[in-house]
N, C-alpha and C positions, 0 to 999 in steps of 0.2 A: 727459537729456543735461546736461553741464556748462554753466554760464553762461559765456559767452565774455568774456574780458578781452583786448581788442585789443592792449594793450601787450605781452602775452606773445609776440606774433608779430612784433614789430618787429626781432628779432635777424636779422642777415644770413643766418643758417643757414636762415631761412624764405623767402628771396628766390626760391629755385627752386620752392617750393610755390606762391607767388603766380603765378609765371610759368607753371607747369604748369596750374593750374586756371582761369586767365583764358581765356575763349573768344576765340580769334583771329578777326579780321575775316573774314567769309565762312564761318566754321565753324558747325555746328549748335549752337544754344543749348539746345534741348530735343528730345526725340523721343517720338512717340506713334504707335501703330498700333492700329486697332480694326476690327472687322468687325461692325457692328451687325446684329442679326437682321432689321432692317427694320421693327420695330414702333415705333409712335409712343410708346406707354407702355412704357418700358424696364423689364424685370423686374429685381428685385434679387437673385434667387437666385444662389448660388455653385455652380459645377459642379466636380466632382472625378473624376478617373479616372487610373489608373496604366497605363503602357504598358511592356511588356518589349520591348526592341529585338531584332530577329531575331538568332539565334545567329551567323550568318556575319558580320553587321555588327559585333556586339560583339567577336567574335574578332579581326577586323582592328584595331579600335580598341585593344583591350587588348594586342595584339601590338606595336603601335606604341609604346605607353607603359606597359610592364609596371611596375606598382607606383608610377607617378608620377601622383598625383592632380592636381597642377598642370597636367600635360600634358593630362589628361582634361578639365579645365576649359577649357583652350585649345580643344580640339576642339569642345566644345559652344558656347562663345562664338562660334567661327568659324561653326559650322553655323547657329545661330539668327540671328546677324547677317546671314549670307548670305541666308537666307530673308526676313528683314525688308527687306533691300536689294531683293530681287526683287519683294516685295509693293508697296513704296512707291516704288521707283526712286530712293531717296535713297542717296548714297554714304557719308554719315556716319550711323552707328547708335550709339545710346546704350543700354546695358543697365545695370541696377542689380544689384549683388551685395552680399552681406554683407561686413562687415569680415573680414579674415583673422584667425584665432583668436589670433595672437600680436601683440597691440597693448597699448599702455600703458593704465593703468586709467582715465584721464580720456577720456571719449568726447564728441567734438564733432559728429561726423557718423556715424550708424550704418549708412550705405549708401555703397558705392563706385561712382560712375559710371564705367563702362568704355566708352571711346570707340573705336570700330572704324571704320576707313575701308576700304570695299570697292572695290577697283580691279580690274575684270574683265580687265585686261590682264596681271594676275599669274597665275602657276600656283598650284595648290593648295598646294604646298610653301611657296612664297613667302608666300602669304596666311596660312597657319598661323603662320609666323614673325612676320608683321605682328601677328597677334592675340596671340601670346605676349608680344611686346614691349609691346603696349598694356595687357595685364593686368599685367605686371610693373611697368610705370611707374605705373599707377593705384594699385597696392598700395604702391609705394614712397612715394607721397604721400597715402596714405589718412588718414582721421580728421583732415582739415584743415577748419576751419569755412568753408564756402563763402559764408556771409553776408559775409565780408570781401572777396570779389571780385565778388559778384553786383550790387553797387550797388543801384539802385532796381528792378531787374528782379524781378517777383513770382515767376517760375519760372526756375530756373537749373540746367542739366544734369539736367533731370527726364526720367524715362522711365516708361512704364506696364508695362514688362516686367521681371520679377525672376527671377534665376537663382542657385541655390545648389548646392553639391556636398558631399555627405556625406563626412566625413573630411578635408576641406580647410577648410571654414568651421565656425565654432562652432555646436554643436547648438542653442544658444539663438536663433540668428539665421536658422534655416532658414525660418521662417514669419513674414513681416512682418505688421503689424496688418491685420485683415480690411478689405477694401475699399481698401487703400492702393495696390494694383496691380491692373491688369485681367487680367494673366496671370502666374502664379507657377509656376516650373518648378524642381523639385528632383531632382537626379541622384544615384542610388545605385549604386555599383559593388559588385556581389556577387561579384567575382572571376571567376565563370564567365559571368555575364550582366550587363546594365546595365538598370536600371529608371528610367523617367522618370515622376515623379509631377506631374501638372498640376492646378492650381487656377485657376479663371477666373471672371470676372464674366459671367453670361449676358447682361447688358445690352450687352456689347461683343463677345462671341464665342459663337456658337451651338455646341452640342456637335458637330454634324456637321463644323464647320470645324476644331475642335481635333483631331479624328481625321485630317482631311486634312493639318493642320499636321504631325502626327507622321509621316504618310506622306511628306510633302515632306522632312522631316528625314532620314528613312531613305534617300530617294533621294540626298540630298547626301552623307550619310555613306558610301554605297556607293562613292563615288569615291575613298575613302581607299586603296583597293587600287591606284589609278593616280595617285599623288601628283603626277606631272608634268603632269596634265591642266590646260589653261588654264581659268580660272574661266568665261570666256565660253562654253565648250563644255558646261558642266554644265547638265543639265536637272533640274528639281525635280518634274516630273510623272511618275507611273508610268503603265504601259500602260493601267490601268483608267481613270484620269482622262482620259488622252488619247482613249480610245475614247468616254468620256462626252461630251467636248467635240465630237467628230465627230458624235455622234448628235444634238446640238442643231441641226445644219444639214441634217437629212434632208428638211426641207420638208414641205409639206402634201400632197404626192402628186398635186396637180392638174396634169394634162398639157395644155399649150396648144400647138397646132401653130404653127409659125413663120408669122406672118401680119402684115398691116398693120392699122392702126386702122380705116381706112375700109372694108377688105374685111370685117372683123368686123361693122361697122355694116350693110353691104349684106346680109350673111347674116341679121342681125336683121330687116331690112326684109322679107325674104322670108317670115319667120314672123309678123311683126306689122304688116304693111302698113297695115291699116285701123285699128289702135289709135292712140290719141293718144300722140304722142311728146313734145310740148312744150306747156306752158301759160305764157302771159305775160299777166298781167292778165286781160282777157276774150277774148283770142285764143288759138287752138290750131292746131297742125299735127299731122297724122298722120305715122307713120313714112314712108309713101309720099310724102306731100307734102314733107316735109323732105328726103328723098333726091332728089326731082325738082328742087327748088330748088337744092340743092347741085350737082347734075349740070349744070344750066343755067349756073350761075355758073362752074363749072369749065371748061365748054366755051368760055364767053366769055373767060375768062382765057387759055386756051390758044390759041384761034383768032384773037382780036382783039388781045389784048395780048401774044401770043407768049410766054407763061409756059412755062418748060421745067423738066424734072426737076432737082431739087436747088437751084433758085433760091429766094431768101428773099423772103417777102411779109409786110409789116407789117399788123397789124390794130389800129386805134384806134377801138373801137366801144363804145358804152354797152351796159348790160345789156339784151339783147333776143335774139330768135331769130337776128338777123343774125350774132351771134357764132358760133353753131353752124353756120349756113349757110356762112359764110366759112371757118371752120376746116376743115369737111369738103371744101369746094370746092378749097381750096388743096392739101390732102393728095391728093385725087383727081387733081389735075394733076401729082402727083409732086413738088410743091414743099414748102417748109418754112414753116410759119407762125410769126410772131414777134409775140406780143401786146404792146401798148404801153398802159400805164396811162393812162387818159384824164385823170386828175387830177394826173399828174406835171408838175413845172415844165417849161417849154419847153426849158430847157438840157438837162435829162435826156432828154427825148424826142428832141431833136436828136442827142444822143450815141448813143442806141440806133439811130436811123435810119442814121447814118453808119457806126457800128461794124459793123452787120449788112450793110451794102451792099445794102439792099433794092432789089429791082427795082421793086416796086409797093407802094403803101400803100392799104389799104381803109379807108374812112371812111364816115360818114353825115353828114347835114346838120349835126347838133349838134357834130360833131368835125372839121369840114372844114378849119378853120384850123390848119395844121400847118407846122413849120419843115422842109419837105420840098418838092422840086421839084414844082410844080403839075401838070406834064404827066404825072407818074407817080402822081398821087393819083386814086383811083377812088372816087367817091361812089356808093354802092350804090343810093340812091333815084333818082339821075338817070342813071347809066350802065348800070344793070342792070335795074331795075324796068320801064322802058318797053319793053325788048327781051325780057323774060323769056319771054313766050308764043311768041316766034319762035325760041327756042333749043332745041336737042335736049335731051331729058330722060333719055336712057339713061346707064347707068354708063360713064364714060370707060374706055377700054381701055389706059390708060397702064401700062406694065410697071414695077412698083416692087418693090424687095426689102425684106423685113422688117428688114434691117439699115440701110436708108436712114433719114435724119433725118426726124422728124415735126414737131418744133418746137424753137425756141430761147427759153428764158425767162431774162430778165436778173434777177440777184440782186445784193445788196450785195457790193462788192468791197474787198479790203484795200488796193488801190493808189490808192484815192480815186476810182475809176470803177467803174461796174457791170460785172459779168462775165456773158457770155452762155453759159448751160449748154445744150449740144447734147444732144438726147434722141432715141433711135431708136424706130421703130414697135414692134418686137417686144417690147421691155421694157415699154412702156406697155400693149400688148395683154395681155401676161402678167399684169401687175399688176391690170388691170381684171377679168380672169377670176377671179383669186384672191379679190379683194374681193367679187365677186358671189357666189362660193361661200361664203365665210366669213360674209358678212352675210345670206345667204339672200335676195338680191334677186330678186323675181319680177315678172311683168307686172301684178300688182295693186298694186305699190308706187308711191309718189310721192316723188321725191327732190328736195329743194330745192337750188337753185344759189346757195349763200351766198357763196362766194369769188369775187373779181374774176378775170376771165379772164387777167390778167397774173400771177397766182399759180398755181402748179401744182396746188394743191388743187382748182381748178376742173376739171382733167382727170379727177381721180378722180370728182367728182360727175357730170360729163357722161356718162362712160363706164359707170359702174355702173348708170346709168339706161338709156342708149340701147343698150347691148349685151345688156340683159336683158328688153327689152320693157316697161320701166317708164316712168312719166311724169316728165319733168324740169320742175320748176316754177321758172321764172326770175322773179326779183324785182328791182324797181328799187332804185337806190342809196339812195333816201330810206327805203325799207323796212328795209334793213340797219341804218341809223343810228337807227332808232326801234324799240325793243324791243316796244312795244305794237302797232305796225303789223305787225311781223314775226310776232308770235304770232297776231294776227288773221288775217293772210294765210295762215299755215301751216295754221290750223284750217279756214279757208274752203276752201282748196285740198286739204284732206285729206292733208297731207304725212305720210308714215310714216317717212321716213329723212332725217336731217340730220347734217351735219358742221359742228361749231362749234369755234372756238378756246376753250380753257379760260377765258381772260380774259373772253370774251363770256358764257360760261355762268355766270360768277360774278355777273353782274348780273340773272340770271333766277332765278325761284323754281322748284325742282324740280317742284312740282305743275303749273307752267305747261306742262310738256312731256309730260304723261301721255298725250297723244294719239299720240305717236310709238311706232313699233315698234322702231326702231334709232336710237341716238345715237352718233356717232363724234366723238372729240376728237383733235386733232392740232395740231402747230405749236409747242407748248410743254408743259412738265410739267403733268399733270392732277392734280386734287385727289382723293386716295383716298377721303376721306369723301363727297364729292359723287358720285363714281363708284359707291361702294357703295350710296348711297341710290337713285340712278337705276336701278341694276341690279335693284332689287326689283320694278320694274314695266315695265322695257323692257330690250332688249339694249344694253349699253354697251360700246363698243370704244375702246381707246386705241391710236392708230396713230402710228407714227414713220417718218420717212424724209426724206432730203435730196433736193433737186431733182436732184442728180447721180445718183440711182438710181431714176429714173422714179417719182417722187412718194412711193411707200409701200414701206417695207422690212420693217417688223415690225408685228404686230397682236396686241393682248392683249384678251381678253374679261374684263371686270370681274365681280365677284360681291359679294354682301353681306358676305362674309368679309373683303373688302379694307379695311374701315373703319379697322382699326388699323395699316395700313401707313404708313411714313414717305413712301414714294414709290410711285406706281402703276407697275407694270412696263410696258414697251413691247412685251412679248410675244415671239413667235417669228417667224422670217423667213418672208416670203411665198414661194410656190413660185417656184423659179428664182433666188432670192437667197440668199446666204450672208453671215453676219456673224461677225466674229472680234474677240475682245478680246485685244490684243497689247501688249507693252511696247515701249519705244523701239527695241529691237533686233529687233523683229518676232518675238518668241517668245510663245507663248500664255500668257495669265495663268490661274492656277488658278480654279476655280469660286469665286465669291464675292468675288474680289479685283478692284479697279477697274483698268482699263487703257484703252488707246486703242481706239476702235471703228473697224474697217475693214470695208468692204462690197465684195462681188463678186457676179457673176452676170450674167444676160442683160439686166438693167435698167440696167446701168452706162452712164453717159454716155461718149462718146469723148473728152470734154474740154471746154475753154472756147474759144469762138470767138476767134480772133486772139490767143490768149495761150498760146503753146506752152510757155513757161517755167513758168507757173503750172500748166498741165496736167501737166507732168512732175513738178512738186512734189507735186501732190495725187493723181495717178493713178499708182500705183507698180506695179512688177512683183509679181505674186502671191507671197505668202510660201511657198507649197508647190506651186503649179501653174505650171510653166514655160509661157510663152507667153500667160498670162492676166494681167489687171490687177486691182488692187483700189483702192478709193477711201479715202483718209484723211479721215474725216468731221470730224475736229477735235473730236469728242465723246468724253466719258469714259463708260464703262458697265461693267457687270459681269454675269456669268452668275449666275442663281440655280439652286439645286440641281434644280429641276423643269424646267429648260431654257428658262425665260422670261428675258428680259433686262431689266435695270434701268438707266435713264438716270441718270447722276450729274451731269453738267454739261458745260461747254465746256472743251476743252483749250487752245483759243486764245481770242481775244476776240470771236468772232462770237456774237451773242446773238439772241434773238427778242423783239420787242415786239408784244404783242397777236397773237402767232402768226405774225408776219412777220419774216423774217430781216433783221438789221441788223448791219453791220460798224462798230463804233465808230471804227475807224481811218478809214473813209471820211468820217465826220462831222468828225473831228479835222482831216483834210486840208482839208475844205471850210471849216472855221472859220479855219484859218491862211492860206487864200487871201484872206480878208477883210483889207483893208489895215491897219485899226487894231489887229489882233490879232497879238501877238508869238508866243505859244505857247498851247497848249490841251491839255486832257486830257478824254477822254470815257469814263465808266465806268458799269457797271451796279451799282446799289445794291439790296441785298436788305433790304426792310423786313418787319416781322412779317406784314403782310397782302398785300404785293405787291412787285413789282420795278419800279424806275424808272430811266430813263436820265438821267444828270446830266452837264453840261458845265461845266468850269472854264476860264476864259479869263484870260489875262494881257495887258494892253494894251501897245502899243508905248510907248516912253518919250515922255512929254509928251502922249500921246493920252488922250482921255476915252471910255469905253465906256458905252453904255446897253443894258440888257437888251432893250428893245423893238426897238432898231435891229438887234441881233444876230438876234433872232427874225425880223424882217422880211427880213433878208438870207438866212437859212437857208430861209425859206419860198419864196424866189425860186429856190432851188437844189435843194431836196430835197423829197420827199413828206412829208406831215404826220406819218406814223408814224415818221419819222427825226428829227423835231425833239425835242431833249431836253426832258424834263419840267421839269428845273431847270437854269437857267443862272446860274452864280455867278461874279462878277467878282472876281478876287483880285490882289494886288500881284505875286506871282510863283508859278509852278508849283513845288511842292516836289520836290526831286530826292534820291534816296538815294545811298548810297556807291557803288553800281554804275553811277551815271549814269542810272538809270531813274526814271520818275515814281513818287514815293512815294504810292501810293494810300491808305495807312493814314492819312496826314495830310490827305487831301482829304475823306474821309467825315465827320469831325466838323464840317466847315464847313457841312454840310447842316442841322445842328441850330441853327436860328435861335432867338435869345433874344428873341423879341418879347413885348411887353406885351399881355396878353389884353384885348380890348375886347368887352364883352358886348352882346347885342342889347338894344334899348331898347323894343321893342314886340312885340306878338304876331306880326305879319307877319314881322318880322326873325327871331323865334324859330323860326317854321315853316320858313322858307327856310334858315336856319342848320342846322336839323335835316336838311334834304334834302342839303345839302353834306356834312355829317358822315357821313350814310349812304352817299353816293356815294363819298367819298374814304376811308372807313374810318378816319376821324380822330375821336377822342372829343370834342375841343373845338376848334372853328374860330373864330378871332377875327374880328370884323366888318371888320377892315382887311386880312384875308388875301386873297392873290391866288390865284385858282383854279389856274392853271397852275404857280405856284411851289410849290404844295402837292403837286405830283407828278401832276397830271391828265394822262391820255393820251386817245386817241381813244375807248377803251372807256368812260372816265369821262364823256366828253361825251355819248355815247349814253345812258348811265344817267341823267345829269342831265336830258337831254331828255325821257326817259320819265316821270320823277318830276315834273318841272315841268309837263308837260302835264296831270297830275292836279290840280295846284295852280292852273294857269292854262291852260285849253284853247287859247288863242291864243298861247301862248308861242313865241317865235322863238329857235332855238338860237344865232343870231348875237349874241344879247344877251351871252352869256358871253365872247365874243371881244372885243366892243366895251366891255364893262364887267366885267372879270375880278375886280375887288375886290368882296367880298361886300356891303358897305354900298351901293356904287354899283349893284350888280346888283339889290338889293332895290328901290331907288328906281326903276330903269328898269322892273322888273316891275310895280310899283305904278302907274306912269304908263300902261303898256300895258293894265292891267286897267281903268282908268278910261276909256281911249280906246275900249275895246270893250264898255263897260257899256251 
């Protein structure tokens, strides 16, 4: 191409060129669409295939534009742009075409970006006219050096899709340089039929999708026979693909009678009465003993405390059989249990107590002090244990419907307050039966209770054991926080089934878990390489599901072949659940294309307690089943050709930290309630090895902020897992032209330009190495702050495990009291000498 002389374009005749090619505020700067095959190591092969359009489609197109190649180009630009609009939900699409063959000899740009705006309120006729004008204008201003208007932007009006038309464009420009576009389409009009020659990069588009792309193209082109059709009414899916999508929701075929959780448990008691149901440390309970204790407590609650059907009862109990006894007793009374996290700040516990309007709160001696009316607090050791032998132990005969509520679990909320998710018996009972069948749980299995009772993963663990005659192994909180103790306990108790967050799994060695038969990950995206490795010697399942759909919605069994995947699939829906990938207009997305994930079925929650507006926003009328509802998960996902689903990310800001749901908006609101803080932003940052939560705070005018003070405030208001790993104090929160926080300007602030201070002795070198291993950072300076480097609760657990090997008497509180590496080493050294 010709060297550009800017002075040549200073003439007033070029003013309109500058005006046309400048990207207006709010318009698309570039465009890209790809559909990665999902493999981590992208292949470099180029795919090629030619497609002859069906005769009836070609006939309609050629009849509309007899002998006019420019009009045929308009039709293909319109069709391809419409498909890309539906795939990406972007209104502005950019395609590249060659220069028109009639241009001056000097070439400044050998491609013409054609910008198409897709407005679905237009009819097909109106849309075709929009495309015609877009093409006509682009060619009027073709061959203008875009470098004169792009400024410092490295990419300007770029696209990865290239379209050419034989007979309209120069033959020399049909094929751009290899690898310069991900998808190249060349149209040939043979007068009697139309052929589309496609060339694509296998790294971006698998062959099966190119075939579907052409099928979608044919669907759109078929509407040319009804040009008055509104764009919004056009479907791009043919009957074959619609049927395939329906087949993905056929379920596992497991039939579960409508029942309640405790009735299912009582049926299990009849079969396994003398078998051990629960192990906690050195104590055990058989199925019969557990059932009788729950019955006695249930009779006490009903007859002495006048607990009635549908009333809410709180449980603030440490990890022990009391949790199971209380849970079953409350449900047997027809009431609804509300677990409360024992380590939550007092303000958060008080909110849950008040919001749920609990009639009673069950506690034990260690959790007795609560911000709740004392006369309604029942301490199990003092109010129940002395009376236990005098209470009836038969199953209560309370009449309860499967559609009654079983429990309410509070999760992070966008309004700055937690939201109570109401869950029914039938959905949970169905989910448990499906998991038992899929995981093959039997009475010889031992299932570890890893999750805290205030998180719904605990329901899955409890019921997959207790409804199958297996043993539930309950562990203390200190065991969860110490990987060494956890592994020792699991082996000692002969655990065969475990559910662990992927973040926790990362701090374990695969060989550590060889004694398991089944390993389940849930709560956040799993690592395909780790899953592949584990699947060589145990059954590895990746589960997905929001609290709003009874814990678990989809399940995928991993295999050694998954090692090369970019993302581990989340699988197929459990029995009784249906999942749909839809666009914002609630139309189904094609196989392989990312869309919004919606869920329906018997596991669906009736909504959020005391939040009718939020319930209406998230629980929508079903898109194809009148009278039913579906839940907008806020997640992005796509169907894979084999009927498995792949989780892509969050559509809104809700994220997961160490497998626990967190709403950054709730943290932001809490920060801005702190008097010295004017504004804040809370974002999730993806690093090569992990993800971390970062908070950026702007002080009030004239006020001074200290990170330690902000952390102390947050700890008094929020659970530890909601405390951002990084808190950065800045002069002002950057705002973009739309008035929104400019996150792209916040992320670089995380890159601290600190001077590296090396270790001075062998002990400092050893402990520095431990920090580097825990934090996945190649070089940690001796003046580094553990939590400012992005440490989360999982990192604390990992540090505790490794430091115990270095110093058996290590106290994890050391890292909280001395978070700077050099101070940390000194304190460890002092502790070693004290215990020598």
